[in-house]
Phi, psi and omega in degrees: 000132179284146178287143175284134181242101183268004183268138176238157184305139178083002181289115186224044179250182179292169179290139179257340184220157174204151178206136172292139181241152174263121180295137183206139186287343184229335184291132177277134178299145182297323178228135178290123179281161169275332183206161172240151179214135174274129182248349181245308182220128174293153178165191184262145167224154173257132181238157165250120185284169175306324181279353175101000179279146176250128180201163178268144171226154177258131179252105174293154181294121174076013182242120178296134175246118184286114179203134178268079184267131174262339175225136173239110190282146176278325184300122176079001182289137174246346175283148178225155181067050184279130180243135174267136181237136176208000000 
């Protein structure tokens, strides 16, 4: 199932939605977030971007990191309490 993408070019307002996500190595998020944020423990996660690239990002505690991730992998993750914001 393809992720729903509610973002359009030039969209620059505050986040309207948020959801705690379960890290999973293959499941595509239901909605593409504008950002991810660690709410329990800062750390690293591996993401697959909207464009299909796989890379690691660091999520500081309580700070949104702007990334259009369609998958947020559980393998090797050290961040906890990951929230998707859009």
